[in-house]
DSSP file (Angstrom, degrees, kcal/mol; ACC not computed):
  #  RESIDUE AA STRUCTURE BP1 BP2  ACC     N-H-->O    O-->H-N    N-H-->O    O-->H-N    TCO  KAPPA ALPHA  PHI   PSI    X-CA   Y-CA   Z-CA
    1    1 A Q              0   0    0      0, 0.0     2,-0.5     0, 0.0   114,-0.0   0.000 360.0 360.0 360.0 135.5    2.4   15.8    3.8
    2    2 A V        -     0   0    0     24,-0.1     2,-0.5    96,-0.1   114,-0.2  -0.937 360.0-163.8-111.8 127.6    2.9   12.3    2.4
    3    3 A Q  E     -A   25   0A   0     22,-0.9    22,-3.0    -2,-0.5     2,-0.4  -0.941   5.7-165.4-110.6 133.6    5.1   11.7   -0.6
    4    4 A L  E     -A   24   0A   0     -2,-0.5   114,-0.5   112,-0.5     2,-0.5  -0.960   4.6-170.9-121.1 132.9    4.8    8.4   -2.4
    5    5 A V  E     -A   23   0A   0     18,-2.0    18,-2.4    -2,-0.4     2,-0.2  -0.968   7.8-160.1-128.5 116.9    7.2    7.1   -5.0
    6    6 A E  E     +A   22   0A   0     -2,-0.5     2,-0.3    16,-0.2    16,-0.2  -0.592  15.9 165.5 -91.8 155.2    6.5    4.0   -7.1
    7    7 A S  E     +A   21   0A   0     14,-2.1    14,-2.6    -2,-0.2   113,-0.1  -0.967  39.7  71.0-155.8 167.4    9.0    1.9   -8.9
    8    8 A G        +     0   0    0     -2,-0.3    11,-0.3     1,-0.3    14,-0.0   0.356  60.1 133.9 105.7  -5.9    9.2   -1.5  -10.5
    9    9 A G        +     0   0    0     12,-0.1     2,-0.3     9,-0.1    -1,-0.3  -0.174  22.2 120.3 -70.3 171.3    7.2   -1.0  -13.7
   10   10 A G  E     -d  122   0B   0    111,-0.8   113,-2.7   110,-0.1     2,-0.5  -0.988  60.3 -49.9 164.8-166.4    8.4   -2.1  -17.1
   11   11 A L  E     +d  123   0B   0     -2,-0.3     2,-0.3   111,-0.2   113,-0.2  -0.868  53.4 165.3-103.4 130.9    7.7   -4.2  -20.1
   12   12 A V  E     -d  124   0B   0    111,-2.6   113,-2.5    -2,-0.5     2,-0.1  -0.985  34.7-111.1-143.3 151.4    6.9   -7.9  -19.6
   13   13 A Q  E >   -d  125   0B   0     -2,-0.3     3,-2.2   111,-0.2    73,-0.2  -0.473  50.6 -82.1 -79.0 154.5    5.4  -10.7  -21.8
   14   14 A A  T 3  S+     0   0    0    111,-2.5    73,-0.2     1,-0.3    -1,-0.1  -0.292 120.0  29.7 -54.2 136.4    2.0  -12.1  -21.1
   15   15 A G  T 3  S+     0   0    0     71,-3.1    70,-0.6     1,-0.3    -1,-0.3   0.259  99.9 114.6  93.0 -11.2    2.2  -14.7  -18.3
   16   16 A G    <   -     0   0    0     -3,-2.2    70,-2.3    70,-0.2     2,-0.3  -0.081  58.0-122.0 -83.9-174.0    5.1  -13.0  -16.7
   17   17 A S        +     0   0    0     67,-0.2     2,-0.3    68,-0.2    67,-0.2  -0.930  20.9 179.5-132.9 152.7    5.5  -11.3  -13.3
   18   18 A L  E     - B   0  83A   0     65,-2.1    65,-3.3    -2,-0.3     2,-0.5  -0.980  16.3-147.0-144.6 152.4    6.4   -7.9  -11.9
   19   19 A R  E     - B   0  82A   0     -2,-0.3     2,-0.3   -11,-0.3    63,-0.2  -0.978  14.1-159.4-122.8 120.3    6.7   -6.5   -8.4
   20   20 A L  E     - B   0  81A   0     61,-2.6    61,-2.2    -2,-0.5     2,-0.3  -0.708   5.7-160.4 -93.4 147.3    5.9   -2.8   -7.9
   21   21 A S  E     -AB   7  80A   0    -14,-2.6   -14,-2.1    -2,-0.3     2,-0.4  -0.939   7.6-166.6-125.3 150.6    7.1   -1.0   -4.8
   22   22 A C  E     -AB   6  79A   0     57,-1.9    57,-2.1    -2,-0.3     2,-0.5  -0.956   6.6-163.0-138.4 117.5    5.8    2.2   -3.2
   23   23 A V  E     -AB   5  78A   0    -18,-2.4   -18,-2.0    -2,-0.4     2,-0.5  -0.873   9.3-150.3-104.2 130.9    7.9    4.0   -0.7
   24   24 A A  E     -A    4   0A   0     53,-2.8     2,-1.1    -2,-0.5   -20,-0.2  -0.844   8.8-148.3-104.5 133.5    6.2    6.6    1.6
   25   25 A S  E     +A    3   0A   0    -22,-3.0   -22,-0.9    -2,-0.5     2,-0.3  -0.767  59.4 109.8 -96.9  88.2    8.0    9.6    3.0
   26   26 A V    >   -     0   0    0     -2,-1.1     3,-0.6   -24,-0.2    -2,-0.1  -0.977  67.2-132.4-159.0 147.4    6.1   10.0    6.2
   27   27 A G  T 3  S+     0   0    0     -2,-0.3     3,-0.2     1,-0.2    -1,-0.1   0.729 103.5  42.7 -78.0 -20.6    6.8    9.4    9.9
   28   28 A T  T >   +     0   0    0      1,-0.2     3,-2.5     2,-0.1    -1,-0.2  -0.371  62.3 150.9-124.1  53.2    3.7    7.4   10.7
   29   29 A F  G X   +     0   0    0     -3,-0.6     3,-2.0     1,-0.3    -1,-0.2   0.831  68.7  66.6 -54.3 -34.6    3.4    5.0    7.7
   30   30 A S  G 3  S+     0   0    0      1,-0.3    -1,-0.3    -3,-0.2    44,-0.1   0.554  91.5  63.0 -69.0  -5.7    1.7    2.5    9.9
   31   31 A S  G <  S+     0   0    0     -3,-2.5    70,-2.4     2,-0.1     2,-0.5   0.342  91.0  86.8 -96.4   7.1   -1.3    4.8   10.3
   32   32 A Y  E <   -E  100   0B   0     -3,-2.0     2,-0.3    68,-0.3    68,-0.3  -0.909  67.2-143.4-114.6 130.8   -2.2    4.7    6.6
   33   33 A A  E     -E   99   0B   0     66,-3.2    66,-2.6    -2,-0.5     2,-0.3  -0.690  30.5-153.0 -76.3 143.2   -4.3    2.3    4.6
   34   34 A M  E     +EF  98  51B   0     17,-2.3    17,-2.9    -2,-0.3     2,-0.3  -0.862  16.6 178.4-123.3 154.7   -2.6    1.9    1.2
   35   35 A A  E     -EF  97  50B   0     62,-2.1    62,-2.4    -2,-0.3     2,-0.4  -0.982  22.3-135.1-150.2 160.3   -3.9    1.0   -2.2
   36   36 A W  E     +EF  96  49B   0     13,-3.1    12,-2.9    -2,-0.3    13,-1.7  -0.976  24.0 178.2-116.6 134.2   -2.9    0.5   -5.8
   37   37 A F  E     -EF  95  47B   0     58,-2.7    58,-2.8    -2,-0.4     2,-0.3  -0.824   9.3-156.6-122.1 166.1   -4.9    2.0   -8.6
   38   38 A R  E     -EF  94  46B   0      8,-2.4     8,-3.2    -2,-0.3     2,-0.4  -0.990   6.7-160.7-144.2 155.7   -4.3    1.8  -12.4
   39   39 A Q  E     -E   93   0B   0     54,-2.1    54,-2.3    -2,-0.3     6,-0.2  -0.946   7.2-161.8-140.3 116.6   -5.3    3.8  -15.4
   40   40 A A    >   -     0   0    0      4,-0.4     3,-2.3    -2,-0.4    52,-0.1  -0.582  45.4 -75.9 -90.2 158.2   -5.1    2.5  -18.9
   41   41 A P  T 3  S+     0   0    0      0, 0.0    -1,-0.1     0, 0.0     3,-0.1  -0.293 118.5   6.1 -56.5 129.6   -5.1    4.9  -21.9
   42   42 A G  T 3  S+     0   0    0      1,-0.3     2,-0.3    -3,-0.1    -2,-0.0   0.522 113.7 100.5  77.6   4.8   -8.6    6.3  -22.6
   43   43 A K  S <  S-     0   0    0     -3,-2.3    -1,-0.3     1,-0.0     2,-0.1  -0.805  75.5-101.1-121.5 162.8  -10.0    4.7  -19.4
   44   44 A E        -     0   0    0     -2,-0.3    -4,-0.4     1,-0.1     2,-0.2  -0.418  46.5 -93.6 -77.0 156.0  -10.9    5.9  -15.9
   45   45 A R        -     0   0    0     -6,-0.2     2,-0.3    -2,-0.1    -6,-0.2  -0.487  50.7-164.6 -67.6 137.7   -8.6    5.2  -13.0
   46   46 A E  E     -F   38   0B   0     -8,-3.2    -8,-2.4    -2,-0.2     2,-0.2  -0.933  22.9-104.1-131.8 152.3   -9.6    2.0  -11.2
   47   47 A F  E     +F   37   0B   0     -2,-0.3   -10,-0.2    61,-0.2     3,-0.1  -0.509  31.5 174.3 -70.5 133.4   -9.0    0.3   -7.9
   48   48 A V  E     -     0   0B   0    -12,-2.9    13,-2.7     1,-0.4     2,-0.3   0.775  60.2 -43.0-103.9 -49.5   -6.6   -2.7   -8.1
   49   49 A G  E     -FG  36  60B   0    -13,-1.7   -13,-3.1    11,-0.3    -1,-0.4  -0.965  49.0-150.5-175.5 162.7   -6.3   -3.6   -4.5
   50   50 A G  E     -FG  35  59B   0      9,-2.3     9,-1.8    -2,-0.3     2,-0.4  -0.942   2.2-153.7-143.8 163.8   -5.8   -2.2   -1.0
   51   51 A I  E     -FG  34  58B   0    -17,-2.9   -17,-2.3    -2,-0.3     7,-0.2  -0.999  23.6-117.6-141.9 139.9   -4.3   -3.2    2.4
   52   52 A S    >   -     0   0    0      5,-2.4     3,-0.8    -2,-0.4   -20,-0.1  -0.162  39.3 -96.0 -71.8 170.0   -5.1   -2.0    5.9
   53   53 A W  T 3  S+     0   0    0     48,-0.3   -21,-0.2     1,-0.3    -1,-0.1   0.824 125.8  40.3 -58.5 -33.0   -2.7   -0.1    8.1
   54   54 A S  T 3  S-     0   0    0    -23,-0.1    -1,-0.3    48,-0.0    20,-0.1   0.618 108.5-119.4 -90.3 -13.7   -1.6   -3.3    9.9
   55   55 A G  S <  S+     0   0    0     -3,-0.8    -2,-0.1     2,-0.2    17,-0.1   0.458  83.0 117.7  85.5   1.1   -1.5   -5.5    6.8
   56   56 A G  S    S+     0   0    0      1,-0.1     2,-0.4    -5,-0.0    -3,-0.0   0.702  70.6  43.2 -76.2 -19.7   -4.1   -7.7    8.4
   57   57 A S        +     0   0    0     48,-0.1    -5,-2.4     2,-0.0     2,-0.3  -0.977  62.2 176.5-129.9 141.4   -6.7   -7.1    5.7
   58   58 A T  E     -G   51   0B   0     -2,-0.4     2,-0.3    -7,-0.2    -7,-0.2  -0.943   6.2-169.3-135.6 159.9   -6.5   -6.9    1.9
   59   59 A D  E     -G   50   0B   0     -9,-1.8    -9,-2.3    -2,-0.3     2,-0.3  -0.989   6.6-166.5-148.3 148.8   -9.0   -6.5   -0.8
   60   60 A Y  E     -G   49   0B   0     -2,-0.3   -11,-0.3   -11,-0.2     2,-0.1  -0.957  27.9-105.9-137.7 152.3   -8.8   -6.8   -4.6
   61   61 A A    >>  -     0   0    0    -13,-2.7     3,-1.7    -2,-0.3     4,-1.1  -0.489  38.6-117.2 -67.6 148.2  -10.6   -6.0   -7.7
   62   62 A N  T 34 S+     0   0    0      1,-0.3     3,-0.4     2,-0.2    -1,-0.1   0.841 111.6  64.6 -57.8 -32.9  -12.2   -9.1   -9.3
   63   63 A S  T 34 S+     0   0    0      1,-0.2    -1,-0.3     3,-0.0   -15,-0.1   0.691 113.0  31.3 -66.9 -18.0  -10.1   -8.7  -12.4
   64   64 A V  T X> S+     0   0    0     -3,-1.7     3,-2.3   -16,-0.2     4,-2.2   0.466  83.5 128.3-119.6  -3.9   -6.9   -9.3  -10.4
   65   65 A K  T 3< S+     0   0    0     -4,-1.1     4,-0.1    -3,-0.4   -16,-0.0  -0.287  80.6  16.4 -58.0 134.4   -8.0  -11.7   -7.7
   66   66 A G  T 34 S+     0   0    0      2,-0.4    -1,-0.3     1,-0.1     3,-0.1   0.280 125.8  59.0  86.2 -11.4   -5.8  -14.7   -7.5
   67   67 A R  T <4 S+     0   0    0     -3,-2.3    17,-2.1     1,-0.2     2,-0.3   0.693  98.1  52.5-116.2 -33.6   -3.1  -13.1   -9.6
   68   68 A F  E  <  -C   83   0A   0     -4,-2.2    -2,-0.4    15,-0.2     2,-0.4  -0.815  59.9-168.0-110.2 146.9   -2.0  -10.0   -7.7
   69   69 A T  E     -C   82   0A   0     13,-2.4    13,-3.1    -2,-0.3     2,-0.4  -0.994   6.5-155.4-136.3 129.6   -0.9   -9.7   -4.0
   70   70 A I  E     +C   81   0A   0     -2,-0.4     2,-0.3    11,-0.2    11,-0.2  -0.839  22.2 161.9-101.1 139.0   -0.5   -6.6   -1.9
   71   71 A S  E     -C   80   0A   0      9,-1.5     9,-3.3    -2,-0.4     2,-0.3  -0.950  17.3-155.8-146.2 167.2    1.8   -6.6    1.1
   72   72 A R  E     -C   79   0A   0     -2,-0.3     2,-0.5     7,-0.3     7,-0.2  -0.995  14.3-156.3-146.9 151.4    3.5   -4.0    3.2
   73   73 A V  E > > -C   78   0A   0      5,-2.7     5,-1.7    -2,-0.3     3,-1.6  -0.909  10.9-169.4-125.2 100.8    6.5   -3.7    5.5
   74   74 A N  G > 5S+     0   0    0     -2,-0.5     3,-1.1     1,-0.3   -45,-0.2   0.821  84.6  61.8 -64.3 -30.7    5.8   -0.8    7.9
   75   75 A A  G 3 5S+     0   0    0      1,-0.3    -1,-0.3     2,-0.1   -46,-0.0   0.724 111.6  40.0 -66.9 -19.2    9.4   -0.7    9.1
   76   76 A K  G < 5S-     0   0    0     -3,-1.6    -1,-0.3     2,-0.2    -2,-0.2   0.324 105.9-125.8-108.8   5.5   10.4    0.1    5.6
   77   77 A N  T < 5 +     0   0    0     -3,-1.1   -53,-2.8    -4,-0.3     2,-0.4   0.875  68.8 132.3  52.7  39.4    7.6    2.5    4.8
   78   78 A T  E   < -BC  23  73A   0     -5,-1.7    -5,-2.7   -55,-0.2     2,-0.4  -0.962  43.4-168.5-132.1 138.8    6.9    0.4    1.8
   79   79 A V  E     -BC  22  72A   0    -57,-2.1   -57,-1.9    -2,-0.4     2,-0.3  -0.961  17.0-156.4-120.3 143.9    3.9   -1.3    0.1
   80   80 A Y  E     -BC  21  71A   0     -9,-3.3    -9,-1.5    -2,-0.4     2,-0.4  -0.827  14.3-158.3-120.2 154.7    4.3   -3.9   -2.6
   81   81 A L  E     -BC  20  70A   0    -61,-2.2   -61,-2.6    -2,-0.3     2,-0.6  -0.901  11.8-162.6-131.6 105.5    2.1   -5.2   -5.5
   82   82 A Q  E     -BC  19  69A   0    -13,-3.1   -13,-2.4    -2,-0.4     2,-0.6  -0.789   9.5-166.5 -88.0 121.2    3.2   -8.6   -6.7
   83   83 A M  E     +BC  18  68A   0    -65,-3.3   -65,-2.1    -2,-0.6     2,-0.3  -0.939  10.6 173.7-116.8 116.2    1.7   -9.2  -10.1
   84   84 A N        +     0   0    0    -17,-2.1   -67,-0.2    -2,-0.6   -68,-0.2  -0.752  59.7  23.2-115.8 164.2    1.7  -12.7  -11.6
   85   85 A S  S    S-     0   0    0    -70,-0.6    -1,-0.2    -2,-0.3   -68,-0.2   0.901  84.9-160.1  48.6  48.7    0.1  -14.2  -14.7
   86   86 A L        -     0   0    0    -70,-2.3   -71,-3.1    -3,-0.2   -70,-0.2  -0.249   8.1-158.7 -65.5 146.4    0.0  -10.8  -16.3
   87   87 A K    >   -     0   0    0    -73,-0.2     3,-2.3   -72,-0.1     4,-0.2  -0.846  31.8-110.2-121.0 156.4   -2.3  -10.1  -19.2
   88   88 A P  G >  S+     0   0    0      0, 0.0     3,-1.8     0, 0.0    36,-0.4   0.843 117.4  63.7 -55.1 -32.6   -2.2   -7.5  -21.9
   89   89 A E  G 3  S+     0   0    0      1,-0.3   -49,-0.0   -49,-0.0    -3,-0.0   0.562  88.4  69.6 -72.1  -5.8   -5.3   -5.9  -20.3
   90   90 A D  G <  S+     0   0    0     -3,-2.3    -1,-0.3    34,-0.0     2,-0.2   0.513  70.6 121.2 -83.3  -5.7   -3.2   -5.2  -17.2
   91   91 A T    <   +     0   0    0     -3,-1.8     2,-0.3    -4,-0.2    32,-0.2  -0.417  40.8 105.6 -61.2 124.4   -1.3   -2.6  -19.2
   92   92 A A  E    S- H   0 122B   0     30,-2.0    30,-2.8    -2,-0.2     2,-0.5  -0.970  76.2 -79.4-178.1 171.6   -1.7    0.7  -17.4
   93   93 A V  E     -EH  39 121B   0    -54,-2.3   -54,-2.1    -2,-0.3     2,-0.5  -0.873  48.4-145.5 -89.5 128.5    0.0    3.3  -15.3
   94   94 A Y  E     -EH  38 120B   0     26,-3.0    26,-1.9    -2,-0.5     2,-0.4  -0.843  14.4-164.8-103.5 130.2   -0.1    2.0  -11.7
   95   95 A Y  E     -E   37   0B   0    -58,-2.8   -58,-2.7    -2,-0.5     2,-0.4  -0.901  12.4-144.3-117.4 140.8   -0.5    4.5   -8.9
   96   96 A C  E     -E   36   0B   0     -2,-0.4    21,-2.2   -60,-0.2     2,-0.3  -0.803  23.4-172.6 -95.8 143.1    0.1    4.1   -5.2
   97   97 A A  E     -EI  35 116B   0    -62,-2.4   -62,-2.1    -2,-0.4     2,-0.4  -0.979  10.3-152.6-140.5 151.8   -2.3    5.9   -2.8
   98   98 A A  E     -EI  34 115B   0     17,-2.1    17,-1.5    -2,-0.3    16,-0.9  -0.965   9.3-178.1-130.0 142.4   -2.5    6.5    0.9
   99   99 A H  E     -E   33   0B   0    -66,-2.6   -66,-3.2    -2,-0.4     2,-0.5  -0.978  30.8-125.2-138.3 121.5   -5.4    7.2    3.3
  100  100 A Q  E     +E   32   0B   0     -2,-0.4     2,-0.3   -68,-0.3   -68,-0.3  -0.537  53.6 140.5 -71.9 120.5   -4.9    7.8    7.0
  101  101 A D        -     0   0    0    -70,-2.4   -48,-0.3    -2,-0.5    -2,-0.1  -0.926  38.6-176.9-166.8 131.3   -7.0    5.3    8.8
  102  102 A Y  S    S+     0   0    0     -2,-0.3   -70,-0.1     1,-0.1    -1,-0.1   0.330  71.4  88.4-109.5   3.9   -6.8    3.1   11.9
  103  103 A S  S    S-     0   0    0      2,-0.1    -1,-0.1     1,-0.1     3,-0.1   0.704  95.0-120.8 -78.6 -17.3  -10.2    1.3   11.4
  104  104 A G        +     0   0    0      1,-0.3     2,-0.2    -3,-0.1   -52,-0.1   0.434  64.4 143.3  90.3  -1.4   -8.9   -1.4    9.3
  105  105 A T        -     0   0    0    -54,-0.1     2,-0.5   -53,-0.0    -1,-0.3  -0.476  42.4-146.7 -73.7 142.8  -11.2   -0.4    6.4
  106  106 A I        -     0   0    0     -2,-0.2     2,-0.4    -3,-0.1   -54,-0.1  -0.959  14.1-151.7-110.7 124.0  -10.0   -0.7    2.9
  107  107 A Y        -     0   0    0     -2,-0.5   -56,-0.1   -56,-0.1   -48,-0.1  -0.768  17.9-175.8-100.9 138.2  -11.3    1.9    0.6
  108  108 A S        +     0   0    0     -2,-0.4     2,-0.4   -61,-0.1   -61,-0.2   0.427  55.7  96.7-109.8  -1.7  -11.8    1.4   -3.1
  109  109 A R  S >  S-     0   0    0      1,-0.1     3,-1.7   -63,-0.1     4,-0.4  -0.750  70.4-136.5 -96.5 137.3  -13.0    4.8   -4.2
  110  110 A I  G >  S+     0   0    0     -2,-0.4     3,-1.8     1,-0.3    -1,-0.1   0.869 100.8  62.3 -55.5 -40.4  -10.5    7.4   -5.5
  111  111 A R  G 3  S+     0   0    0      1,-0.3    -1,-0.3     3,-0.0    -2,-0.0   0.631  91.5  67.0 -69.0 -11.2  -11.9   10.2   -3.5
  112  112 A E  G <  S+     0   0    0     -3,-1.7     2,-0.6     1,-0.1    -1,-0.3   0.685  88.0  79.1 -78.5 -16.2  -11.0    8.5   -0.2
  113  113 A Y    <   +     0   0    0     -3,-1.8   -14,-0.2    -4,-0.4    -1,-0.1  -0.826  51.0 180.0-103.8 121.1   -7.3    8.8   -0.9
  114  114 A A        +     0   0    0    -16,-0.9     2,-0.4    -2,-0.6   -15,-0.1   0.712  68.0  56.5 -87.6 -22.4   -5.6   12.2   -0.2
  115  115 A Y  E     +I   98   0B   0    -17,-1.5   -17,-2.1  -114,-0.0     2,-0.3  -0.931  61.5 176.9-123.3 136.4   -2.1   11.2   -1.3
  116  116 A W  E     -I   97   0B   0     -2,-0.4  -112,-0.5   -19,-0.2   -19,-0.2  -0.967  21.7-132.4-136.3 147.3   -0.9    9.8   -4.6
  117  117 A G        -     0   0    0    -21,-2.2  -112,-0.2    -2,-0.3     3,-0.1  -0.291  35.1-104.9 -84.9-178.7    2.3    8.8   -6.2
  118  118 A Q        -     0   0    0   -114,-0.5  -113,-0.1     1,-0.2   -23,-0.1   0.607  62.3-117.7 -86.2 -12.4    3.4    9.8   -9.7
  119  119 A G        -     0   0    0    -23,-0.1     2,-0.4     1,-0.1   -24,-0.2   0.090  15.2-123.8  94.9 153.5    2.7    6.4  -11.2
  120  120 A T  E     - H   0  94B   0    -26,-1.9   -26,-3.0  -113,-0.1     2,-0.3  -0.999  25.5-119.6-136.8 135.5    4.8    3.7  -12.9
  121  121 A Q  E     - H   0  93B   0     -2,-0.4  -111,-0.8   -28,-0.2     2,-0.5  -0.553  23.9-171.8 -80.6 131.7    4.1    2.3  -16.3
  122  122 A V  E     -dH  10  92B   0    -30,-2.8   -30,-2.0    -2,-0.3     2,-0.5  -0.992   4.6-176.0-120.3 124.0    3.4   -1.4  -16.7
  123  123 A T  E     -d   11   0B   0   -113,-2.7  -111,-2.6    -2,-0.5     2,-0.6  -0.981   6.5-166.6-123.9 124.4    3.2   -2.8  -20.3
  124  124 A V  E     -d   12   0B   0     -2,-0.5     2,-0.3   -36,-0.4  -111,-0.2  -0.943  10.6-153.8-113.4 118.3    2.2   -6.4  -21.0
  125  125 A S  E      d   13   0B   0   -113,-2.5  -111,-2.5    -2,-0.6    -2,-0.0  -0.635 360.0 360.0 -92.2 148.9    2.9   -7.6  -24.5
  126  126 A S              0   0    0     -2,-0.3    -1,-0.1  -113,-0.2  -113,-0.1   0.437 360.0 360.0 -91.0 360.0    0.9  -10.5  -26.1
């Protein structure tokens, strides 16, 4: 069983930055591809970005490319989402997700991820 705990959300003005963290309670964190999703009120959950088990590959939704960066420190069982140049439309609950995988593939579909955190709220004011 993998438990994921996100932190770092909050209220920020447009143009500002936040860094989200997700800590995994699992012995083999390095065997998991990780991803961030978000869900705004009244909308479906959507893929934000993902990172391979080694950190060698990343992928992002077009809406956040160039503004958000995913990274991981396997020795700390932690994945990060650095969010810069935030916009009001980035307001959502952000979820961390894990998928056990050694292929290096980054998955963008919700159903590929078996483990989810509880989410952290990010609110961007205009």
